[in-house]
KOLMIDO-390696 format. One record per residue: x negated, y, z of N, C-alpha, C, O in turn. Coordinates in steps of 0.001 Angstrom, whole numbers, plus 500000, padded with zeros to 6 digits. Atoms other than C-alpha are relative to their C-alpha. Last residue first. Layout:
XYZXYZXYZXYZ;...
END
This chain:
500336499809497841080015427473475063501520501219500180501815501679501283;501431499770499163079575426749471210500111499405501106499773498290501505;500590498698500090083752426337469850498343499177500839498266498113501454;501818500475500171085743424166469179499846501550499757500309502554499216;500536500589499190089913424471470363498996499321500067498884498281500716;499930501477500736091000425517467217499913499052501617500397497928501743;498913500556501182092985428710467409499450498571500167500234497637499995;498354500378499958091673429894470977500786499807499093501990499944499309;499364500391498816087956428941471044501832499888499848502582498917499746;500065501036500170087397430219467498500590498854500870501370497971500511;498662500127501325088945432993468589499865498570499515500808497779499503;499262500359499724085872432986470911501431500509499981502045501153500831;499611500930498628083621432053469580500799499670500792501049498564501271;499839501433501295083985434752466782500025498406500712500875497571500402;498630499498500513084061437472469596500273498784498794501335498182498627;498661499817499247080999436438471258501516499835499345502257498871499540;499479501344499805079385435951467971500232499551500578500574498395500330;499145500435500567080228439593466858500267498151500057501208497465499657;498970499834499982079334440884470239500722499031498947501642498285499281;499807500425498598075463439374469641502219500437500538502811499401500841;499590500997499736075410440567466346500394499469500706501495498980500450;498228499660501566076271444296466736500269497785500193501178497138500711;499077499708499278073717444040469688501278499528499374502337498971499663;499239500777498562071405442526467792500691499772501193500735498809501959;499437501460500546071654445602464829500182498468500889501322498015500992;499815499822499979070506447861467977501621498654498568502634497967498697;499076500390498813068442446566468780501231499973499557501797498882499492;500185502045500021066632445763465316500714500728501228501790500891500653;498778500974500856067706450378465349500054498544499826501174498198499451;498460499910500158066336450834468359500454499982499322501552499450499491;499898501426499358062956448622467387501610500975500540502624500342500246;499863501274500472062330451216464608500996498879501371502088498351501161;498246500071500541063260453937466573500178498621498642501142498053498131;499286499441498799060076453589468935501524499742499214502460499047499608;499629501282499812057793451849466126501608500600501405502496499816501738;498989499674499217057450454746463850501308499128501062502538499088501051;500823499763498651054741454069462731501262500346500927501416500525502135;499853498754499710055635455246458712499609499662501912498989500571502464;500704499040500532055098451955457342500069500902500305499441501367499354;501220500536500666055570449198459713499476500952499519498402501333499987;500543499617499140058954451227461561498197499647500004497392500178500770;500673499197498168060059453203459851499485499847500404498686500681500831;500902499449500373059645450788456296500248501212500736499487502099500349;501231501068500160060373447428458254499543501504499379498386501722499741;500672499885498724063415449241460180498891499347499332498446498559500167;500633499568500071064701449756456611498765500511502039498008501349502528;501146500257501302064156446505454657499708501534501152498525501774501394;501205500633499788066369445148458324498705501300498939497735501767499537;500451499739498402069338447552458638498014498872499656496868499306499768;499357499783498500069707448001454648499482499770500672498272499768500445;501083499317498343068420449836451625500641499537500878501420500341501392;501115500357499562070014447445448121499205500374502075498735499688502984;499576500966499210072472449245447698499609499164500519500090498826501601;498728500036498990071552452592447060500890499458500926501561499849501881;500318500221499032068207451503445760500716500240501412500506499989502599;499108501026498953069314449641442914499762500783501591500125500100502549;498391499977500479067108452116440749501500499745500388502510500398500126;500171498121499824063527453217442795501802499826499376502711500531499814;499963498416501092063932449445442832500374500930500640501046501008501668;500090498178499946064390447002445515499074500530498700497893500311498432;499272499417501156063920443157444733500294500937499824500448501177498627;500680500700501180061390442312447077500274500103499007499450500097498092;500562499374500307063058443908449971499045500034499182498194500921499254;499680498957499832065759441882449705499205501187499874499655502076499151;499851500455501504064093439156449374500293501277500135499343502053500235;500143500882501083062420439212452473499953500712498787499051501338498230;500859498932500789064459441744454687499070499967499324498682501044498873;500510499961499707067004439002456067498614500526498742498180499996497719;500148500353501157070271440190456084498464499890500354498086500695501204;500826500771499781071292439497460185498872499916498157498059499008497983;501445498040500425073723441921459985499140499522500164498464500331500798;499269499288501088076486438829460283499306500947499678499591501590498668;500505500054499785074484436081462327499981501202498432499282501281497421;500426500141499072077282435702464962498251500703499382497498501261500179;499409498748499774079490435149461859499047500461501135499185501557500592;500201498841500667077016433099460372500422500762500067500066501740499410;501844499819500410076166430839463834500321500513498981499600501453499317;500214498993498897080346431181464512499461499975499939499405501205499948;499427498792500322081470429444460535499421501117501227499243502275500850;500961499606501168078229426578461504501016501444499675500352502480499697;501327499520499254080288425598464917499201500839499464498692501749500119;499979499191498821083874425607462670498792501291501144498744502485501441;499293498636500264082699424006460160500038500724500568499129501553500611;501794499799500807081144421253462351500034501275499344499415502228499817;499980499404499114084874420956463789498220500676500196497598501428500946;499626498706500561086275420532460398499396500842501938499706501939502403;501026498210499892084607418078459657499654501138500616498645501840500670;501002500550499174087233415396460074498624500770499865498103501076500938;500506499631498328089234417653458906499506498855500744499821498719501926;499856498097499782087969418409455617500185499699501631499430499975502563;501121499805499847087551414182455186499401501767500348498268502137500653;500607501168499036090721412995455737498297500891499820497839501313500882;499164500299498823093671415390454365499269498648500352499890497606500560;499401499087499241091961417409451917500974499210501480501550499766502415;500316498966499427089458414730450726501133500971501507501152500910502736;501423500484499026091730411889450879498511501159500322498036501275501452;499280499874498197093907414110449221499495499318501046499338499771502180;499522498300498986091561415067446739500820499852500493501129500883501090;501417499526499698090295411093445421500152501566500887499623501795501974;501200499907500736093732409784445521498501500226500362497982499773501382;500322499082499519096510408435448128498648500616498655497836499695498567;500565499547501013097529405359446639500176501400499949500939501943499150;498770498724499899099328404320449641499938500547498884500971501100498504;498645501495500091096900401443449533501131500567500413501960500012501134;500146500556501069093804404451448893501048499026500172501168498636499010;499802499383500734094875406090452309499755499637498218500488500327497509;499422500264499485094019402511454347500816501654499105501955501289498814;499759500987501506090799402671452343501646499745500653502030498764500016;499797499548501053090249406028453331499935498815499534499593498625498367;498843498736501105091267406040456658499768499821498634500850499983498069;499078500742499954088814402791457312501563500812499997502645500345499640;500856500659501772085653404519456081501515499261500293501965498876499214;499961501390500026085852406284459950500704499926498699501367500911498373;498520499976500418085114409801459014499736498495499803498998497940498989;499425500249499242080928409793460865501898500127500114502479500294501186;499931501292499558079453409769457973500008499294501353499455498249501695;499231501471501106080976412242456779500033498814500530500940498016500765;498932499662499949079061415093459435501255498732499275502106498166499960;499755500723498966076358413700458108500724500025500983500632499070501754;499776501412501536077207415238454299499628498651502183500188497593502469;497701500241500075078389418153456497499711498363500047500312497413500549;499251500857498503074856418417458328501529500149499607502556500340500257;500123501818498405072646417699455442501322500347501502501829499549502290;498464501189500685075087420690452469499307498508501113499962497548501518;498800500054499236072891423384453792500833498818500442501401498422501460;500318499901499161069387421971452120501161500052501832501128499480502921;500049501510499529071643421612449253499296499849500996499809498833501464;498984500699500039073020424852449094500047498477500204500919497724500639;499988500417498365069699426769450552501179499542499369501758500551499773;501142500168499223067977428174447282500795498662500801500486497493500569;500976501153500678071007427873444246498773499816501399498540498611501498;498924501244500042073648429723447104498674498605499282498267497566499802;499882500462499162070760432633447376500659498418500653500244497683501549;501567500231499543069801433306444424499548498860501102498772497909501196;500306501423500387073236433315443568498910499477500360498778498282500623;499103501291499182073698435424446578499962498729499201499999497580499641;500721499966498390070557438432445815501068498396500372500553497498501038;501599501371500463071232437732441877500194499618501561500448498479501952;500566501536500767075003439306442642498400498983500166498136497869500618;499518500237499390073662442055445010500892498169499330500641497000499624;501549500039499261071499443613442622500697499165501182499704498844501835;500351501283500237073708443545439384498954499712501520497885499108501427;498807500936499753076163446672440388498971498656499662499671497720500049;499614500339498982072723448210441584501377498879499679501562497835500304;498237499960500366071769447797437466499845500277501174498617500268501251;500212498092499712067689448357437709501326499677500212501206499883501419;500479500104498945067346443588437507499590502121500863498850502501501770;499247500377498908070020443321435316498821500936501241499105501896501958;501100499333499592068652445677432049500307499202501994500165499966502949;500844500406499494069450443497429942499044500073501383498077499509501895;501014500110499560072085445402428001499267498675500772499949497659500635;500413499073499963075379444022426687498352500285500449497642499282500382;499917498936500921076664441907424759499947501431500723500484502475500353;498708498993499969078315439178427286500139501539498572501094502123498060;498456500812500144076960436043425316501169501210501079502399501253501093;498805500657500928074091437309424439501601499281499739502408498840498921;499515498222500580073134439864427396500509498909498386501603499105497856;498739499195500126073333436411428705500344501242499577501464501752499538;498347500692500222071351434507427155500776500560500698501903500525500205;499933499771501791068192437182426300501369499333500670502325500095500806;499717499312499910068714437626430957500117500438497926500669501433497455;497904500203499357068888433535431008499827502039500282500146502111501469;498989500496500163065402433911429209501581500103499966502492500335499172;498940501170499197063611436590430319500956499002499126501897499516498522;500019501449499949061201438471427857500875498564501177500820497335501241;501323500623502188062283441412426661499793498769500024500250497952499224;499283500019501281064269442428429877500112500031498627500771500375497645;500705499063500565062854440406432594500527500368499228501168499496498641;499088499439500685065582438212434426499276500937499294500068501850499062;498826500534501289064079434873433913500218501059500293500229501369499101;500804500402501804060652436650434858501001499425499465501023499371498235;500532498708500971061877438790437996499828499097498330499996499506497182;498983499593500003063725435797439417499959501063498944500675501314497974;498661500528500051061444433544439901500898500436498671501163499941497576;501008499256501293058827436699441095501075498755498917501727499383498083;500045499393500196061614436237443667499279500259498678499735500919497745;498332500213501071061638432632443696500622501423499861501780501376499446;499952500881501366058170432551444800501029500095499251501093499984498026;500386499909500456058149435366447387499625499344498278499248499826497210;499423498570499853060443434012449466499416500362498640500024499917497666;499904499267499225058962430407449473500638501697499341500596501954498138;500917499773500442060196426990447729500139502036500992501166502533501456;501747499964500398061017424734450082498721500560498541497625500183498126;500065499731498352065098425271450225498612500149499979498297501274499591;500580498755500253064510424634445895500142500645501959499386501590502184;501194499446500520063449421304446546500013501293500002498994501935500257;500903499562498588067292420064448842498674500852499572498522501823500313;498615497879498947069183420701445619499673499834501712500091500570502606;500574498773500608066832418188443494500727501175500033500975502238499463;500868499328500613066754415408445933499285501657499370498354502412499653;500590499352498373069936415353447283498881500625499403498798501805499065;499407498751499955070713414636443182500139500788501754500540501930501980;501044499588501384068362411415442790500899501849500273500146502821500331;501338499917499359069604410098446594499189501552498789498506502553499008;499492499411499108073051410040444821498381500488500811498101501687500824;499954498610500562072262408470441579500036501437501189499852502614500879;501050499655500698070235406020443275500083501046499385499195501868499158;500595499543499382072837405498445786498643500267499091497709500671499784;501056499960500491075710405167443009498876501036501535499035502206501882;500145501530500192078859405657444878498817499351499851498474498623500782;501271500652500079078950409599445052500360498850500218501400498941500871;499282501478500324082052410600447193498605498900499091498209497795499461;498712501001499336080862412280449383500243498724499431500268497529499726;499886501020500640078637414370446336500043498409501362499451497332501292;500065500602500678081975416294446572498403498841499469498559497994498589;498373500914500602082478416842449655499684499401498790499503498184498821;499814501073499466078708417739450659501427499001499447501591497836499087;500706500915499550079305420269447832499350498399500458499069497455499719;499221500284501553081719421812448665499333498532499434499596497336499563;499305501145500121080243421918452101501352499576499091502420498989499268;500311500978499146077541423407450791500653499172500664500260498007500723;500554500725501790079364426345448357499246498936500753499668498252499821;499485501835500879081923426897451067499413499221499295499740498110498877;500208500201498678079025429799453367500959498462499315500553497305499421;500919501327499501077691430869450577500533498986500751499971497892500698;500431500479501585080083432983448342499370499184500651499555498053500201;498971500459500627082113434533452091499257499223498174500169499134497351;499444500733498117079188434778454101501572499317499031502016498172498952;500432501522500058077517436390451169500409498742500765499901497629500903;499537501177501137080213438495450147498653499121499923498425498315499022;498440500754500596080043439696453503500532499103499115501266498120499214;499894501077498749076453439735454754501202499825499004501294498996498099;500976501310500889075859442240451024500306498687501164500359497611500569;500033500314501481078940444416452217499575498523499621500151497461499388;498629500693500315077795444365455901500573499763498907500596498537498795;500029500903499358074399445651454971501282499420500564501504498507499768;501258501172500721074545447682452997500170498969499912500475498201498999;499347500095500954077690450020454915499730498460499098500463497512498817;499018501198499223075143449782457771501233499332498590501335498151498255;501226501395499931072124450870455186501271499117501161501375497898501295;500518500663500538074186454081453987499556498398499966499610497627499008;499269500301500875076050454912456831499651499423498848500242498357498675;499329500395498780072884455803459495501139498769499050500900497562499076;500509501146500342071030456852456318500892498622500866501124497459500536;498945500965500984072858459644456711499727498703499627500537498010499012;501052500057501449070732460707460309501146498876498891501724497820499146;500107498336500393072816461493463806499627500239498300499973501201497615;498588500284499821073547457372464609499836500439498963499903499913497852;499517500996501236069818456810464169501276500695499392501307501065498218;500458500195501083068558459709466246500363499422498698500323499921497574;499158498760500488070944459238468507499663500531498647500401500784497695;499407500033500266069699456299469174500717500681499133501378500429498126;500141501464501399066240456558468699501273500290499700501436500944498670;500915499320501043066577459571471909500416498873498545501580498788498156;498841500014501242069210457417473940499565500577498940500172500411497881;499074500371499847066203457208477290500769499685498037500175499035497176;499768498988500653062565458943475939502117499752499937502829500325499112;498806500406500593060977457229479118500849501009498745500993502178499106;499470498779499353057155458861479015501059498835498980500950498326497864;498436498756500417054665455867477951500985500736501160500942500500502367;500879498595500105052681454451480337500598500808498950501151501902499056;499263499570498884054736451046480105499820501383500851500519501740501799;498424500122499896054440450562476801500482500542501407501465501236501668;498989500450499530050910452029476935501452499675499506502048500523498843;498779500347498952049590454772477422499976498621500312499726498198501440;501791499761499989046565455086473829500608499142502056500088498184502629;500983501313499524049224453692472554499004499692500376498215498759500220;501120499209499981052228456501473174498489498520500460498161497935501492;501445500828500218055301455216472765498751500755499604498593501483498624;501269499535500790057951457976473570498492499190500062497434499562500570;501395499270499390059940455112475495499717501016498515499873500591497370;499632498661498960063908453885474967498493500627500679498468501148501795;499137498968500650063400452054472024500081500865501389500031502095501413;500530499134500629059820450754473179501491500806499397501352501909498870;500263498731498987061152448919476156499537501352498739499591502543499045;498948498712500318062649446603473389499901500404500702501037500605501132;500303498758500649059157444993473522500765500963499378500483501879498605;500754499011499309059480442426476520499728501552499173499399502602499725;498945498639499057061866441305474485499753500957500923500322501989501282;500351499160501234058349438923472680501465501622500479501287502835500373;500392498708499352058803437170475612499409500903499311498483501613499703;499792498709498537061783436004474805499061500268500951499277500682502089;499114499144499572061367434603471545501034500530501421502099501073501714;500039499105501501057470433694470119502613500498500628503092501561500232;500876499398500907056593432251473511499818501346499014499175502396498998;499502498298499365059993431361475508498299500830499668498048501901500220;498565499208499549060950429334472560499387500876501053499552502089500923;499355499651500512057804427484472262500724501149499348500316501948498505;500968498686500491057284426949475108499267500641498995498324501413499169;499773499622498571060145424505475430498936501968499519499060503077498997;498886499254500373059610423079472255500640501268500627501278502187500114;500004499495501469056411421833473304500790501366499729500507502562499805;501097499224498961057572420410477056500247501463498071501084502243497618;498864498120500239061158419125474895499439500731500824500098501573501434;499257499517501895059063415504474075499762501503500071498931502240499540;501549499827501075057165415956477444500597500149498733500559501146498012;500412498611500089060805416345479166498515500646499330498174501775498978;499543499554500639061707412417477502500036502071499731500280502763498743;499871499757501369059228410931478855500092501036498628499373501505497745;501562498377500040059528412324482066499809499909498662499817500894497923;500357500004501967063170410299481809499266501285500064499562502477499978;500808501145501037063042408798485364500449500059498878500815499079498229;500627500745500152061346411350486937501020498537499322500448497588498787;500929499601500405063404414231485689499020499055500168498271499055499192;499083500274501343067008412316486546498694500322499519498398499382498780;499791501820501005065282411341489974499774500847499211498719501464499354;501953501093499880063918414933490560500442498632499544500126498071498495;500454499816501315067925416392489385498355499523499741497765499195498712;499723500719501149069295414780491550499608500434499528499408499603498642;500411501152500386067088415493494515500374499699499176499609498895498644;501720499878500595067586419539493394499801498162500259499507497624499191;500540499088501170071050419138493176498926499843499853498458499299498853;499999501465500027071233417276497005499729499959497964499052499097497404;500802500869500102069690420175498128500365498430499209499608497476499030;501053499644500255072079422730497189498185498794499917497297498657499075;499797500204501110074856420705498002498855500981498577498788500900497350;500259501483501070073422420787500666500193499840499196499299499210498632;501383500990499564072940423900501452499829498553499775498973497864499221;500568499742501491076304425071500347498284499744500209497664499364499216;498788501532501318077720422634502830498898500776499145497926500199498658;500817502002499491075292424210505754500824499388498736500808498204498401;501573499403500118075862428150504761499511498165499821498700497480499199;500156499570501143079778427330504932498612499928499218498527499614498031;499363501515500646079716424904508347500133500757498271500144499858497430;500577500896500290078541428436509190499240499206499518498102499233499049;501156499470500913080562430815508108498602498999500014497839498764499077;499397500758501401083287428421509584498906500591499291498354499856498472;500624501298500223081169428563513120500678499668498039500338498772497266;502417500011500352080368432581512554500179498169500338499123497558500175;499896499390501122084853432567512653498803499916499825498660499557498656;499368501162500869085598430315515179500072500033498899500603499240498122;501046500883499633082923432081517555500953498925499014500582497765498833;501196499356500763085106435203516969499071499128499708498260499536498876;
END
């Protein structure tokens, strides 16, 4: 018995020593690099205030919220709002629309900046490359409201030049903004135009790390541009592509409600009503805070599951992952 106590006490002592050594090492690191930690502090405060502190509001999903009693003082509702959401007919509609729109956007939008970066990397004239970068980065700084206003002006049935041009080529009417079948193409194409240039920055940065000697050796062996892109550039940026794909899959249900909401109308509502717009309407317009929080929490949990699953698959298949 005494030997057991001695062994337990020695384990506690060793853990205590490890803790002291770790704390001392951390203090030395902070003291040696305090300038870097000062630079990190504003970002850390921002994340705590705007990412972690609002998590307190998740309690609304399990409460019959009473503004006079506050969040803590309100009565518990359990899973009432989740059952309410899953039992409504709008659940299947919003989930289907969100998944379809997100998957179509991922399939169309994700390869676009990769292809653009690979092609732009082959442009040797620096002035031409900078000019192309400038005109493709610029749309990213256009606000969603301005972008949707441009879409409405360009696709107006009678005065929109783009709608008239498309009608001249297709021979169909120009009611693109009210037809449900055109909502998703409009959303996806406008998103590619706005974000492709800016999203390509990550891949252009990754391409700079590819050893140019590999291209020189491949050129001497007679490999053309396409072969060099396929066998040198793409494998060189593959880890970056996988990381970005994991992040994209983890946000597959996070369709921003601003552009969808602004493009919505009574005619295309059957395909444009997604989870985020439904949360906005029920939570803000109808003041159903608990119900809207429950729907938003469901959306976040599904995204978390998809993120972990995609990270696990990527780690298993390619040995590249976020964590």
